[in-house]
C-alpha positions in Angstrom: 13.4 -22.0 11.5 11.8 -22.6 15.1 8.9 -21.5 16.2 10.7 -19.5 18.9 13.7 -17.9 16.7 10.4 -16.5 14.4 8.6 -15.0 17.2 11.8 -13.1 18.6 12.1 -11.7 14.9 8.6 -10.8 14.8 9.0 -9.0 18.5 12.2 -7.3 17.1 10.4 -5.8 14.1 7.6 -4.6 16.6 9.8 -2.7 18.9 11.3 -0.7 16.4 8.1 -0.3 14.3 6.2 0.8 17.2 6.3 4.8 16.6 6.4 5.5 20.7 9.0 2.9 21.5 11.5 4.3 18.4 10.5 8.1 19.8 11.5 7.2 23.5 14.9 5.4 22.4 15.9 8.4 20.0 15.9 8.1 16.2 20.0 8.1 16.4 19.9 4.8 18.5 17.5 3.3 15.9 19.6 4.2 12.6 22.4 2.2 14.9 20.8 -0.8 15.6 17.9 -1.0 13.3 19.9 -3.1 10.8 20.6 -5.5 13.3 17.0 -6.4 14.8 16.1 -9.1 13.1 19.6 -11.1 14.1 19.9 -9.6 17.4 16.6 -10.7 18.2 17.3 -14.4 17.4 20.6 -14.2 19.2 18.8 -12.5 22.0 16.1 -15.3 21.8 19.3 -17.6 22.5 20.8 -16.0 25.4 22.4 -13.1 26.2 25.8 -14.9 25.5 25.4 -14.9 21.6 25.0 -11.3 21.8 28.6 -11.0 20.5 28.0 -12.8 17.1 25.5 -10.0 16.1 27.7 -7.7 14.3 30.2 -10.7 12.9 26.9 -12.4 11.5 25.7 -9.0 9.9 28.7 -8.6 8.2 29.2 -12.1 6.7 26.1 -11.8 5.5 26.2 -8.7 3.6 30.1 -9.0 2.9 30.6 -12.5 2.5 32.6 -13.2 5.7 32.6 -15.9 8.1 30.8 -16.4 11.7 32.6 -15.8 14.8 33.6 -19.0 16.4 31.6 -20.0 19.0 28.0 -18.9 17.6 24.9 -21.1 18.2 24.1 -23.9 16.2 20.8 -22.1 15.3 22.0 -19.2 14.5 24.6 -20.6 12.1 21.6 -22.6 10.7 19.6 -19.4 9.9 22.6 -18.0 8.7 23.3 -21.1 5.9 19.9 -20.3 4.6 20.2 -16.4 4.2 23.8 -16.6 3.2 22.4 -18.5 0.3 19.3 -16.4 -0.3 21.8 -13.7 -0.4 24.2 -15.6 -2.7 21.5 -16.5 -4.9 20.1 -12.0 -5.2 24.0 -11.5 -6.3 24.4 -13.9 -9.2 20.6 -12.6 -10.0 21.5 -9.1 -9.8 24.4 -9.3 -12.0 23.4 -11.1 -14.5 20.3 -8.6 -14.8 22.6 -5.8 -15.1 24.6 -7.1 -17.7 21.0 -6.4 -19.7 20.4 -2.7 -18.2 21.4 0.3 -20.5 21.4 3.0 -17.8 21.6 2.6 -14.4 21.9 -1.0 -12.1 20.0 -2.9 -9.8 21.9 -2.5 -6.6 22.1 -6.1 -4.9 22.8 -4.3 -1.5 19.0 -2.3 -1.8 17.7 -6.2 -2.3 19.2 -7.6 0.2 18.1 -4.9 2.7 14.7 -5.2 1.6 14.7 -8.7 2.2 16.4 -8.5 5.5 14.4 -6.0 6.8 10.6 -7.5 5.4 11.0 -10.7 4.1 13.4 -12.7 7.1 10.6 -14.5 8.7 8.7 -15.5 5.2 9.9 -18.6 3.9 7.5 -18.3 1.0 9.5 -16.0 -0.9 12.6 -16.9 -3.1 15.2 -15.1 -4.1 14.0 -14.8 -7.5 10.8 -13.2 -5.8 12.4 -10.9 -4.3 14.7 -9.5 -7.1 11.5 -9.7 -9.6 10.5 -6.7 -7.8 13.5 -4.5 -8.7 12.7 -4.6 -12.2 10.5 -4.7 -15.5 11.7 -5.9 -19.1 11.1 -3.6 -22.0 11.0 -4.9 -25.7 12.7 -2.1 -28.0 14.1 -1.6 -31.2 18.0 -0.5 -32.6 19.4 -0.3 -36.2 21.3 -2.8 -37.5 22.8 -3.9 -40.5 22.8 -7.4 -41.3 21.6 -10.0 -43.9 19.6 -12.9 -44.3 19.8 -16.2 -45.9 17.6 -14.8 -49.2 20.3 -11.5 -49.3 17.7 -9.3 -48.1 19.4 -6.3 -45.8 17.4 -6.0 -42.1 17.9 -2.8 -40.9 16.0 -3.0 -37.3 15.8 -5.3 -34.9 13.8 -6.0 -31.7 16.1 -6.4 -28.2 15.0 -7.1 -24.5 16.8 -4.5 -22.0 16.1 -5.0 -17.9 15.0 -1.6 -16.6 15.8 -1.2 -12.6 12.2 0.0 -11.0 12.4 3.0 -8.6 12.5 2.0 -4.9 8.9 3.4 -4.4 7.6 0.4 -7.2 10.0 -1.9 -6.4 8.7 -1.9 -2.7 5.1 -1.9 -4.1 6.3 -4.9 -5.7 7.5 -6.5 -2.7 4.5 -6.1 -0.8 2.4 -7.5 -3.4 4.7 -10.6 -3.0 4.2 -10.3 0.5 0.3 -9.8 0.5 0.2 -6.7 2.6 0.8 -3.0 2.6 4.3 -1.7 3.0 4.3 0.7 6.0 6.5 3.8 6.9 8.0 1.7 9.7 9.1 -0.8 6.6 10.9 1.8 4.9 12.6 3.1 7.6 13.9 -0.2 8.5 15.2 -1.1 4.9 16.8 2.3 4.8 18.6 1.9 8.2 19.7 -2.0 6.9 20.8 -0.4 4.0 23.0 2.9 5.7 24.5 0.3 7.8 25.6 -2.3 5.5 26.6 0.4 2.8 28.0 3.3 5.1 26.0 5.6 3.3 25.1 8.7 4.7 28.7 9.3 6.6 30.7 12.0 7.2 31.0 14.8 4.7 34.4 15.3 2.9 35.9 18.3 3.6 39.4 17.6 1.7 40.0 19.0 -1.9 39.2 17.2 -5.4 42.8 17.9 -6.7 43.2 18.0 -10.8 46.2 17.7 -12.6 46.7 20.4 -15.3 48.1 17.3 -17.9 46.3 17.1 -21.2 48.1 13.8 -22.1 46.4 11.2 -24.1 49.2 8.6 -23.9 49.8 5.6 -21.9 53.2 4.9 -21.0 53.8 1.5 -19.6 57.7 1.8 -19.2 56.9 2.0 -15.6 54.8 -1.0 -15.4 56.4 -3.9 -13.5 55.3 -6.7 -15.6 53.2 -5.8 -18.4 52.3 -9.1 -19.0 50.3 -9.5 -16.2 47.6 -7.5 -14.2 48.8 -6.6 -11.0 48.3 -3.9 -8.0 51.4 -2.0 -8.6 50.5 -1.3 -12.2 47.2 -0.9 -11.4 48.5 2.1 -9.1 50.8 3.4 -12.0 47.9 3.0 -14.5 45.5 5.4 -12.4 48.4 8.0 -11.5 48.4 8.5 -15.2 44.9 9.0 -15.7 45.1 11.8 -13.1 48.3 13.3 -14.0 47.5 13.4 -17.6 44.0 14.8 -17.0 41.4 12.6 -17.9 37.9 13.2 -18.0 34.5 11.8 -17.0 32.0 10.3 -18.8 29.5 8.1 -18.1 29.8 4.4 -19.3 33.5 5.2 -20.7 36.9 3.1 -19.5 39.8 4.9 -20.8 39.5 5.5 -24.8 39.5 9.4 -26.2 36.6 10.9 -26.8 36.0 11.7 -30.3 32.8 13.2 -32.0 31.5 9.5 -32.8 32.0 8.2 -29.2 30.4 10.9 -27.8 27.1 10.4 -30.1 27.4 6.6 -29.1 27.1 7.5 -25.7 24.6 10.3 -25.9 22.2 8.0 -27.5 23.1 5.1 -25.1 23.0 7.1 -22.1 20.8 10.2 -23.0 20.4 10.9 -19.3 23.5 9.8 -17.8 25.7 11.5 -20.6 23.2 13.7 -22.6 21.9 16.0 -20.5 25.7 16.8 -19.3 26.5 17.3 -23.3 27.5 20.9 -23.3 30.2 20.4 -20.1 31.3 17.3 -22.0 32.1 19.2 -25.2 33.5 22.1 -23.6 35.7 20.1 -21.2 36.3 16.7 -22.3 36.3 16.3 -25.9 39.2 15.4 -27.5 41.1 13.7 -24.2 40.6 10.4 -22.8 37.5 10.0 -20.5 36.5 7.3 -18.0 33.7 6.4 -15.1 34.6 5.3 -11.7 34.3 1.7 -12.6 36.2 2.2 -16.0 39.1 3.4 -14.8 39.8 -0.1 -13.5 38.4 -2.2 -16.1 40.3 0.2 -18.4 43.5 -0.9 -16.5 42.0 -4.7 -16.9 41.7 -4.3 -20.8 44.9 -2.5 -22.1 47.0 -4.2 -24.3 50.4 -3.0 -23.3 51.8 -3.9 -26.8 49.8 -2.1 -28.8 48.2 0.2 -25.8 44.9 0.0 -27.1 42.1 -0.5 -24.5 40.1 -3.7 -25.7 36.6 -4.0 -24.2 36.2 -7.2 -22.7 39.8 -8.5 -22.3 42.3 -10.5 -20.0 39.4 -11.7 -17.9 38.5 -8.5 -16.4 34.3 -8.3 -16.8 32.4 -5.4 -17.7 30.6 -5.1 -14.3 29.6 -1.5 -12.3 31.1 -0.5 -9.2 29.0 -2.3 -6.7 29.1 -5.7 -8.7 32.7 -5.2 -8.8 32.6 -5.2 -5.1 30.5 -8.0 -4.8 32.5 -10.1 -6.6 35.4 -9.6 -4.6 36.2 -12.6 -2.5 39.0 -10.6 0.0 37.1 -7.4 1.2 36.3 -5.7 4.4 35.0 -2.7 6.0 37.1 0.8 5.5 38.2 1.0 8.9 40.2 -2.9 8.7 42.0 -1.5 5.5 45.7 -2.7 5.2 47.9 -0.1 3.6 48.3 -1.9 0.4 48.3 0.4 -2.9 46.5 -1.2 -5.7 43.4 -2.2 -3.3 40.1 -0.3 -4.7 37.9 1.4 -2.3 34.5 1.8 -2.3 30.9 3.8 -1.3 27.6 3.0 -2.9 27.5 3.3 -6.7 31.4 4.6 -6.7 34.9 3.1 -6.4 38.4 4.4 -6.4 42.0 3.3 -6.6 44.0 3.5 -3.2 47.4 4.7 -4.6 49.2 4.6 -1.3 50.0 7.7 1.3 46.7 8.0 2.2 45.4 8.8 -1.1 43.0 7.6 -3.6 42.3 8.4 -7.2 38.9 8.2 -8.8 36.9 9.3 -11.6 34.5 11.6 -9.6 32.0 12.8 -12.2 31.5 15.0 -15.0 32.5 18.0 -13.6 35.7 17.2 -11.8 37.2 13.9 -14.1 39.5 12.2 -12.6 41.0 13.8 -9.6 43.2 12.7 -6.4 41.5 12.6 -3.1 42.0 11.8 1.0 41.5 8.4 1.9 40.5 9.6 5.0 36.9 11.1 5.3 35.9 10.6 1.7 32.9 8.5 2.7 34.6 4.8 2.0 32.8 2.3 3.0 34.6 -0.9 2.0 38.3 -1.6 0.8 38.6 -4.8 -2.0 41.2 -6.8 -3.7 39.9 -6.3 -7.7 38.9 -9.4 -8.9 41.4 -10.9 -11.7 44.4 -8.4 -10.1 47.2 -9.8 -8.7 48.2 -8.7 -4.9 51.1 -11.0 -4.2 
């Protein structure tokens, strides 16, 4: 990065970090512009004619798009550098999230922190920054195996990834940078994160509509092609989940909630499931249950011949809502969404299935289960074609 560009970045940060300047222009303006301050500083340093590229560059970096044609060469060079770092962060976080037991590392949060605090620092790698957002813990679990001498082994140690709190993550990042995280740093990170994820959008005033159905059956007779995974049949599957009154349990994907499955999920997720045990037992025991991304994964894992949902099959990976959005190659801001039933709609930490007619089916939490909502005003920030689903 050139000295001029680096200086422009620092100047842009300084403007928004100055309390007097921020107060003068108003917090609302800062909240809108803070996510762009670093790249806007670059663009402004290259001339006002480049300013038209700022929004495209931000979207491209965080959503995997491309630059506006005609972007200056120095902007393209910086875009290539940062997009390479972001790509590495996405890969690292996706791998780490395979080894968590509760919660996930949010790749958008990691990238927002890098974007707001590290853009002008060439010394930190993607690995350095990502390392600030988790710790490793060695735990013990009960298993039954037999060693070479015929002895039974009932316990083993294993390592899990434990996401850090944001406060601890930022403290680790400050240590990496060799400076103290300021309130302005935190404000800039949050502004970046809010801009790129759309959190804090309009409140939903519509209805979370539940069906009064209670069937555990799955019917594929209306599928257009049970031998493939396609958008039309994803819609049919999601609508059935709503019509049949499926419930919600964290970490499930459409199986019937038995006592043994509930006990397992309580042990697996003592916070996400255990603290809601009474509600789950009263409302969902004996019925099919899913979480938000499990609604989509369950369709991907459904065997149309046996009607069993078989974990990890048919090329559908076991990923969270955030990773599913990150992995999508066709996606965009919700304002650009085509009217295509079977698309997924996403907001930070949550995902649903667009079924057409301005409606979405989503697994909306322990108290609601699977519900139907209106697309408009719900707070969805991006749409995406689900990886491994055919949209032809």
